[in-house]
C-alpha positions in Angstrom: 106.3 270.4 182.7 106.6 270.3 186.5 102.9 269.4 186.7 103.4 266.5 184.3 106.3 265.2 186.4 104.2 265.4 189.6 101.5 263.4 187.9 104.0 260.7 186.8 105.4 260.5 190.4 101.9 260.2 191.8 101.0 257.4 189.3 104.2 255.5 190.0 103.5 255.7 193.8 100.1 254.2 193.2 101.4 251.4 191.0 104.6 250.7 193.0 104.5 247.0 192.1 103.9 247.8 188.4 106.7 249.1 186.1 106.0 251.1 182.9 107.2 249.9 179.6 107.2 251.7 176.3 104.1 250.6 174.4 102.4 251.6 171.2 99.1 252.8 169.9 97.8 249.7 168.0 94.5 251.5 167.3 92.5 249.6 169.9 92.2 249.2 173.6 94.2 246.1 174.5 93.3 246.3 178.2 89.6 246.3 177.8 90.0 243.4 175.2 92.0 241.5 177.8 89.4 242.1 180.5 86.7 240.6 178.3 89.1 237.6 177.7 89.5 237.0 181.4 85.8 237.4 182.1 84.7 235.1 179.4 87.3 232.3 179.6 85.7 229.1 180.9 87.6 226.2 179.2 91.0 224.8 179.7 92.4 226.0 176.3 90.9 229.5 177.0 92.6 229.7 180.4 96.0 228.6 178.9 95.7 231.0 176.0 94.6 233.9 178.3 97.6 233.2 180.6 100.0 233.4 177.7 98.4 236.6 176.5 98.7 238.2 180.0 102.3 237.1 180.3 103.2 238.8 176.9 101.2 241.9 177.9 102.4 242.4 181.5 105.7 240.4 181.8 107.1 240.0 178.3 110.5 239.4 179.8 109.3 236.1 181.1 107.8 235.0 177.8 109.9 233.4 175.0 109.6 236.7 173.1 111.6 238.6 175.7 115.2 239.5 175.0 116.7 236.9 177.4 113.9 234.4 178.4 116.4 231.8 179.6 119.2 233.5 181.7 122.1 231.2 182.1 120.3 228.7 179.9 117.7 228.1 182.6 114.0 228.8 183.0 113.8 232.1 185.0 112.8 232.0 188.7 109.6 233.9 188.4 107.5 235.4 191.2 104.3 233.2 191.4 102.4 236.4 192.2 103.0 237.7 188.7 99.5 238.5 187.3 99.6 235.9 184.5 100.8 233.1 186.8 98.4 234.0 189.6 95.6 233.8 187.0 96.8 230.4 185.6 97.6 228.8 189.0 93.9 228.7 190.0 93.2 226.3 187.2 96.2 223.9 187.4 95.8 220.7 189.4 99.3 219.9 190.8 98.5 216.4 191.7 96.6 215.0 188.6 97.9 213.1 185.6 97.0 216.2 183.5 96.7 219.8 184.5 92.9 219.9 184.0 90.6 216.9 183.5 89.5 217.2 179.9 88.4 215.1 177.0 90.9 216.8 174.8 94.6 215.7 174.9 96.2 219.0 174.1 94.0 221.6 175.7 95.2 221.2 179.4 98.8 221.5 178.1 98.1 225.1 177.1 98.7 225.9 180.8 102.1 224.2 180.7 104.4 227.2 180.4 102.6 228.8 183.4 103.0 225.6 185.4 106.7 225.4 184.7 107.2 229.0 185.7 105.2 228.5 188.9 107.2 225.3 189.5 110.5 227.3 189.9 109.2 228.0 193.4 106.9 225.1 193.9 108.2 221.7 192.9 104.7 220.2 192.7 104.1 222.0 189.5 107.3 220.7 187.9 106.2 217.1 188.8 102.7 217.9 187.4 104.4 219.1 184.2 106.3 215.9 183.9 103.1 213.9 184.2 101.3 216.1 181.7 104.2 215.6 179.3 104.2 211.8 179.9 100.6 211.7 179.0 101.1 213.6 175.8 104.2 211.6 174.7 103.4 208.1 175.9 99.8 207.7 176.7 97.7 209.8 174.2 96.5 208.1 171.0 98.8 208.5 168.0 98.1 208.8 164.3 99.6 206.2 162.1 102.7 208.3 161.5 103.1 208.9 165.2 101.5 212.3 165.4 100.0 213.0 168.9 96.2 213.0 168.8 94.2 216.0 170.1 91.4 213.7 171.3 91.7 211.0 174.0 89.2 208.5 172.7 90.3 208.3 169.0 93.4 209.2 167.0 92.5 212.6 165.5 94.8 215.4 164.4 93.7 219.1 165.0 95.5 222.2 163.9 94.6 223.7 167.3 96.9 221.3 169.1 100.0 223.0 167.6 99.3 225.9 170.0 98.5 223.7 173.0 100.9 220.8 173.4 104.1 221.8 171.6 105.0 225.2 173.1 104.7 223.5 176.5 106.9 220.5 175.4 109.5 222.9 174.0 109.5 224.9 177.3 109.8 221.7 179.3 112.8 220.7 177.2 114.5 223.8 178.5 113.4 223.1 182.1 114.8 219.5 181.9 117.8 220.5 179.8 116.7 217.9 177.2 117.7 218.7 173.7 116.2 215.4 172.6 112.8 216.5 173.7 113.3 219.8 171.8 114.1 217.9 168.6 111.1 215.5 169.3 108.8 218.6 169.7 109.9 220.0 166.3 109.5 216.5 164.7 105.9 216.3 166.1 105.1 219.6 164.5 106.2 218.1 161.2 104.1 215.0 161.8 101.1 217.1 162.5 101.7 219.0 159.2 102.1 215.7 157.3 98.5 214.9 158.2 96.9 218.4 157.9 98.8 219.8 154.9 97.9 218.8 151.3 99.7 219.8 148.1 96.6 221.6 146.9 96.8 224.4 149.4 99.4 226.3 151.3 97.0 226.6 154.2 96.4 223.6 156.6 93.2 221.7 157.0 91.5 221.9 160.4 90.8 218.4 161.6 91.6 214.9 160.1 90.1 212.0 162.0 87.2 209.6 162.4 84.9 211.8 164.6 85.2 215.5 163.9 86.7 215.5 160.4 86.9 219.1 159.0 89.0 219.3 155.9 88.3 223.0 155.4 91.0 225.7 155.7 89.8 227.1 159.0 91.3 230.6 159.5 91.5 230.2 163.3 93.0 226.7 163.0 95.8 228.1 160.7 96.4 230.8 163.3 96.6 228.2 166.1 99.1 226.2 164.1 101.3 229.1 163.1 101.4 230.9 166.4 102.1 227.6 168.2 105.1 227.0 166.0 106.2 230.6 166.4 106.4 230.0 170.2 108.3 226.7 169.6 110.7 228.5 167.2 111.5 231.2 169.7 112.0 228.7 172.5 114.4 226.7 170.4 116.4 229.7 169.2 116.7 231.5 172.6 117.7 228.5 174.6 121.5 227.9 174.5 121.0 224.2 174.5 119.1 224.2 171.2 120.3 227.4 169.5 122.5 225.4 167.2 119.5 223.4 165.8 119.4 225.6 162.7 117.9 222.9 160.6 114.9 222.5 162.8 114.5 226.2 163.1 114.5 226.4 159.3 111.8 223.8 159.1 109.6 225.7 161.5 110.1 228.9 159.6 109.1 227.2 156.3 106.0 225.7 157.8 105.0 229.1 159.4 105.6 230.8 156.1 103.4 228.5 154.0 100.5 229.2 156.4 101.0 232.9 156.2 101.3 232.8 152.4 98.1 230.8 152.2 96.3 233.4 154.4 97.7 236.3 152.4 96.5 234.8 149.2 93.0 234.4 150.5 90.2 236.9 150.0 88.8 239.3 152.6 85.4 240.3 153.7 85.1 243.8 155.2 88.8 243.8 155.7 88.9 240.5 157.6 89.9 236.9 156.7 86.9 234.7 156.1 86.2 231.9 158.6 87.2 229.4 156.0 90.0 230.8 153.8 89.0 228.9 150.7 85.2 229.4 150.9 83.8 232.8 149.7 80.4 232.0 151.3 81.8 232.6 154.8 81.9 236.0 156.6 85.0 237.7 157.7 85.8 237.4 161.4 88.2 238.7 163.9 89.8 235.6 165.5 91.8 234.1 162.7 92.6 237.6 161.3 94.1 238.8 164.6 96.2 235.7 165.3 97.6 235.3 161.8 98.5 239.0 161.8 100.3 238.5 165.1 102.3 235.7 163.5 103.3 238.1 160.6 104.7 240.7 163.1 106.5 238.1 165.1 108.2 236.5 162.1 109.1 239.9 160.6 111.2 240.5 163.7 112.5 237.0 163.8 113.7 236.8 160.2 113.2 240.0 158.2 114.9 238.5 155.2 112.4 235.6 155.0 109.4 237.8 156.1 110.0 241.2 154.4 107.9 244.3 154.4 104.9 242.8 152.5 104.1 240.7 155.6 104.2 243.8 157.8 102.0 245.7 155.4 99.5 242.9 155.3 99.4 242.8 159.1 99.1 246.6 159.3 96.1 246.5 157.0 94.4 243.8 159.0 95.1 245.6 162.3 93.5 248.8 160.9 90.4 246.8 159.9 90.3 245.1 163.4 90.6 248.4 165.2 87.1 249.3 163.8 85.6 246.1 165.1 86.0 246.8 168.8 83.0 248.0 170.7 83.0 250.3 173.7 82.8 247.3 176.0 86.1 246.0 174.7 84.5 243.2 172.6 85.8 242.5 169.1 83.2 241.2 166.7 82.2 239.5 164.6 84.0 236.3 165.6 83.5 232.7 164.7 81.6 230.7 167.4 84.6 229.3 169.4 82.6 226.2 170.3 81.1 225.5 166.9 83.4 226.6 164.0 80.7 225.6 161.4 78.1 227.9 162.9 77.0 230.4 160.3 75.8 232.9 162.9 78.3 235.6 163.8 79.5 235.4 167.4 79.0 238.9 168.8 79.2 238.6 172.6 83.0 238.2 172.9 84.9 235.1 172.0 87.4 234.3 174.8 90.0 233.1 172.3 89.3 235.9 169.8 89.9 238.5 172.6 93.2 236.7 173.5 94.3 236.8 169.8 93.7 240.6 169.9 96.1 240.8 172.9 98.6 238.6 170.9 98.3 241.0 168.0 99.0 244.0 170.3 102.0 242.5 171.9 103.5 241.3 168.6 103.0 244.7 167.0 104.4 246.4 170.2 107.6 244.2 170.0 107.9 244.8 166.3 107.9 248.6 166.8 110.2 248.4 169.7 112.6 246.3 167.6 112.7 249.0 165.0 111.2 246.6 162.3 107.7 248.0 162.2 106.7 251.7 162.0 104.9 253.1 164.9 101.4 254.4 164.4 100.6 258.1 165.0 100.0 259.4 168.5 102.2 257.0 170.5 101.3 256.4 174.1 102.8 254.5 177.0 100.7 252.2 179.0 101.1 250.3 182.2 103.1 247.1 181.9 105.7 245.2 183.9 108.6 245.6 184.7 111.0 248.3 183.6 110.2 251.9 182.6 110.6 252.7 178.9 110.8 256.1 177.3 107.8 258.2 178.2 106.2 260.8 175.9 102.8 261.0 177.6 101.8 258.6 180.3 98.3 257.4 179.9 96.3 254.6 181.5 94.0 253.3 178.8 92.0 251.3 181.2 92.0 250.2 184.8 94.2 247.2 185.6 92.7 243.9 184.6 91.0 242.0 187.4 89.8 238.5 188.0 88.0 236.7 190.8 90.4 234.1 192.0 89.1 230.6 192.7 90.5 228.2 195.3 93.6 226.4 194.0 92.5 223.0 192.6 94.4 220.6 194.8 93.0 217.3 193.5 94.6 214.3 195.1 98.2 213.1 195.2 98.0 210.1 192.8 101.3 208.5 193.8 102.5 205.3 192.1 99.7 203.6 190.1 97.8 200.9 191.8 95.4 198.2 190.6 92.4 199.4 188.6 90.3 197.1 190.7 91.3 198.5 194.1 89.7 201.2 196.3 86.6 201.6 194.0 88.8 202.8 191.2 86.9 201.1 188.4 89.7 201.8 186.0 89.2 202.1 182.3 91.0 203.1 179.2 89.8 206.5 177.8 89.7 205.5 174.1 93.0 204.5 172.5 95.1 205.3 175.6 98.4 203.9 176.9 97.3 203.6 180.5 93.9 203.3 182.2 92.7 205.9 184.8 90.3 205.5 187.8 86.8 206.6 186.9 85.6 206.8 190.5 86.7 206.5 194.1 89.3 208.5 196.0 91.8 208.2 193.1 89.5 209.3 190.4 91.5 210.7 187.5 94.7 208.9 188.5 96.5 206.4 186.4 96.0 202.8 187.5 97.5 199.4 186.6 95.4 197.4 184.2 93.8 194.1 185.2 91.8 191.5 183.3 88.7 193.4 184.3 90.1 196.5 182.8 91.3 194.8 179.6 88.4 192.5 178.8 88.8 189.6 176.3 92.1 189.2 174.5 92.3 191.2 171.2 94.8 191.0 168.4 98.1 192.4 169.3 98.1 194.3 166.0 94.8 196.1 166.7 94.4 199.8 167.8 98.0 200.5 168.4 98.5 197.7 171.0 101.8 196.7 169.5 101.8 193.4 171.4 105.0 191.4 172.2 106.1 188.6 174.4 108.1 189.8 177.4 110.3 186.8 177.9 108.9 183.3 178.4 105.3 184.1 179.4 102.0 182.5 178.5 100.6 185.6 176.8 101.9 188.6 174.8 101.2 192.1 176.3 100.4 195.4 174.6 103.4 197.8 174.6 101.8 200.8 172.8 98.2 201.5 173.8 96.5 199.4 176.5 99.8 198.7 178.4 99.4 195.8 180.8 96.7 194.0 178.7 97.3 190.6 177.3 96.8 190.1 173.6 97.1 187.5 170.8 100.3 187.5 168.8 102.7 184.9 167.7 105.1 185.4 164.8 106.5 182.5 162.8 105.7 179.0 164.2 108.4 177.6 166.4 108.8 174.0 167.6 106.1 172.9 170.0 108.8 171.6 172.3 110.7 174.9 172.5 110.8 177.5 175.3 108.1 175.9 177.4 105.5 176.0 174.6 104.2 172.5 175.4 102.3 172.3 172.1 99.2 170.1 171.6 96.4 169.7 169.2 93.2 171.2 170.6 90.6 169.0 168.8 90.6 168.5 165.0 92.7 171.5 163.9 95.4 171.9 161.3 98.1 173.1 163.7 99.1 172.4 167.3 99.0 175.3 169.8 101.2 176.2 172.7 99.6 175.3 176.0 102.4 176.5 178.4 104.2 179.7 177.3 102.9 181.6 174.3 99.3 180.3 174.8 97.3 180.4 171.7 100.2 180.5 169.3 100.5 177.8 166.7 103.6 175.7 166.8 105.4 173.2 164.6 104.4 169.7 165.6 107.0 167.2 166.9 106.8 163.5 167.7 106.0 164.6 171.3 103.1 166.6 170.0 101.8 164.0 167.5 102.1 160.8 169.5 101.9 157.3 167.9 101.2 157.2 164.1 97.6 157.1 163.3 95.9 156.2 160.0 96.4 158.8 157.3 92.7 158.5 156.5 91.5 159.2 160.1 90.1 162.5 161.4 90.7 164.4 158.2 94.4 163.9 158.4 94.6 163.6 154.6 98.1 162.1 154.7 100.4 162.4 151.8 104.1 161.8 151.0 106.0 165.1 150.6 108.8 163.9 148.4 111.0 161.0 149.1 110.4 160.5 152.8 109.9 157.5 155.0 106.5 158.5 156.3 103.5 160.2 155.0 102.4 163.4 156.9 99.0 164.9 157.6 98.1 167.8 155.3 94.7 169.1 156.7 94.3 168.4 160.4 97.4 167.6 162.5 99.8 169.3 160.0 103.3 168.1 160.5 102.4 164.8 162.1 103.5 161.6 160.5 100.7 159.1 159.8 100.3 155.4 158.9 100.0 155.1 155.1 96.9 153.6 153.6 95.9 152.6 150.1 94.6 156.1 149.6 97.9 157.5 150.7 100.1 155.2 148.6 98.2 155.1 145.3 98.9 152.3 142.8 101.7 150.0 143.6 105.2 150.9 142.2 108.2 148.6 141.8 109.9 147.8 145.0 113.2 149.0 143.7 112.0 152.5 142.7 112.7 155.8 144.7 114.5 153.9 147.5 111.3 152.1 148.5 113.5 149.1 149.4 110.5 146.8 149.3 110.5 143.6 151.3 108.1 140.8 152.3 107.2 141.1 156.0 106.3 137.6 156.7 103.7 135.7 154.7 101.9 138.5 152.8 100.6 138.8 149.3 102.7 141.9 148.5 105.9 143.3 149.8 106.0 146.7 151.6 108.4 149.7 151.3 110.9 149.8 154.2 112.7 153.1 153.6 110.7 155.7 151.7 106.9 155.3 151.6 106.9 153.1 154.6 103.7 151.1 154.8 103.0 151.1 151.1 102.7 147.9 149.1 105.0 147.6 146.1 105.5 145.4 143.1 108.1 142.7 143.7 111.2 142.6 141.6 114.1 140.1 141.4 115.7 142.0 144.3 112.6 141.7 146.3 112.0 137.9 145.6 115.5 136.6 146.0 116.3 133.1 145.0 113.4 131.0 143.6 111.6 128.9 146.1 109.3 125.9 145.7 105.8 127.0 144.3 104.1 124.9 146.9 105.9 126.5 149.8 104.6 129.2 152.2 101.3 129.6 150.4 103.1 130.6 147.1 100.6 128.7 145.0 102.7 129.1 141.9 101.1 128.6 138.4 101.5 129.1 134.7 99.2 131.4 132.8 96.8 130.3 130.0 99.5 130.3 127.4 101.5 127.9 129.4 104.0 130.5 130.5 104.5 131.9 133.9 102.0 134.5 134.9 103.5 138.0 135.3 102.4 140.8 137.5 100.6 143.7 135.8 102.7 146.5 134.4 102.5 149.5 136.6 101.4 152.7 134.9 104.1 154.8 133.3 106.5 151.9 133.6 108.2 150.3 130.6 106.5 147.0 129.6 108.5 143.8 130.2 110.2 142.2 127.2 108.0 139.9 125.1 107.6 136.3 126.4 109.6 133.6 124.6 107.8 131.7 121.8 105.7 128.8 123.1 107.1 125.3 122.7 106.4 123.4 119.5 102.8 122.1 119.5 103.9 118.7 118.2 106.3 117.9 121.0 105.8 117.3 124.7 105.9 120.4 127.0 108.9 120.6 129.3 107.4 122.2 132.4 110.7 121.7 134.2 112.3 124.3 132.1 109.6 127.0 132.7 109.4 129.2 135.9 106.0 129.6 137.4 104.9 132.7 139.6 103.3 132.6 143.0 
């Protein structure tokens, strides 16, 4: 016994900066698995996933799975030299718009929790975190329902992004003391689900979008989604500012449960979940199996009533199968190709994310055992971890401490306030459906810039590609408020008077409607007398004038809509009685026919007694009065649809002389 105590004292002296925590025998070597993870990681999402795995492995008290991750309701002040943070720091650009320049929207955000923890002692990383969040929330493309895209060039929803963007946003909500952001993060998880989940399956589809569509139930994708929401859930529950959000917590649990239930109902191949859960032609692989099993352990601790023993038993069985898949070099195989999920070849050389998922499986099982929810495997051991010394049965170092070759810290450039996309060789451009452009070259490459006409190109519809254009006060052009901020676009709404709000409407050639020439350029407006000018012939320039009801003047119906025009024979049609429909016909000087003077101005009408007034001499003013061939006064023709006049009086007796003085002639 004394010999054992001396060995313990000697080991503690060697690892003076490393405390020992009670761990468990998971059936595999977690440290060699983690070493492969660190050695193989080369992409932004792999770095972020590895950093989270290292934090859970070595400094679980700093992770959201620790017993008190937010002392006093705050993000803890962490030593930036902590292994996980020192590893992550080398990849984070503290001056860029995003942590890592990447074509994916979500992948750089996987480093976000590390950035915030580092930021407790270096404000640059908090500022960088705010910029990263602004990009996610306000600049990245959105799906039609508002779900944040995982791609920067198109709106596309990936299950992977649940583990990238949203644990970071939830953690930032704690840092900022922003319960609204926490609620928004949970809502975003729901919006992602609305796109990826169908009623046909409990499991979620992998990718929905125009470029990389994959409607299969990818095992790893379901693991990404579930483990990401597990982290959001624990962040929400363990922060005092959001612990009362029980409704949102219930939503997250329900979404996680449906994913687990879908996986548990799927078949296995050699003890492992198949690469696609609903396709028996695929091989079983380690990545999705490990991560979904980790989810089961985490949720069994979080809510044993909702996730009872059957979830633990399923995870235990998977863990036992996985323990047989680790080689002496620490590599778990077979894995799905992490860079081509449709590759039918088994990936045998060590998937960085698959190795990280094995670490997540280990830490989840360890915490489940230590919480008294899961049963410990036989031959318990205690391994090096940080900090705190747990109960020790036999102290064993399963592997040498994990190492990595640090790279220089990526400093990038300090972007500062956005400047013109045309200045300093910036050559700004929008990366797909983005809110703001970024410099593509020059000393500010990667920094956000202010859009110019060169950046925006020709005006597009304000309703296209998420532009959401609107007029900002009395300005010539509308501007995009969603994507492409700062670019002018074409939008108008209902027509307004051409004289209103500086519109200065005018007809641009032979067109139906006038358009604003001052403010609101390009928008059609309602013509006014100022717009139309003097009346022109209703037959001219395709005006096609017509009377719209009982109105004084005809109006153009094709070109120059809304402008009054000068009535013609085509406009007026056949003559109607001058007393009809308030025509108020009258003779305007010495003319053959009277014209309407109230409604239907300019149209000739058929004279009536009211029009003619008292009888005048038939020889006066060119009247040229005469009797018709029957010796009676000639009468004007009966207008169509007008009652015929009463029959003429009988002709005078043929035998007697005609009394022309008693008969009235017509002009």
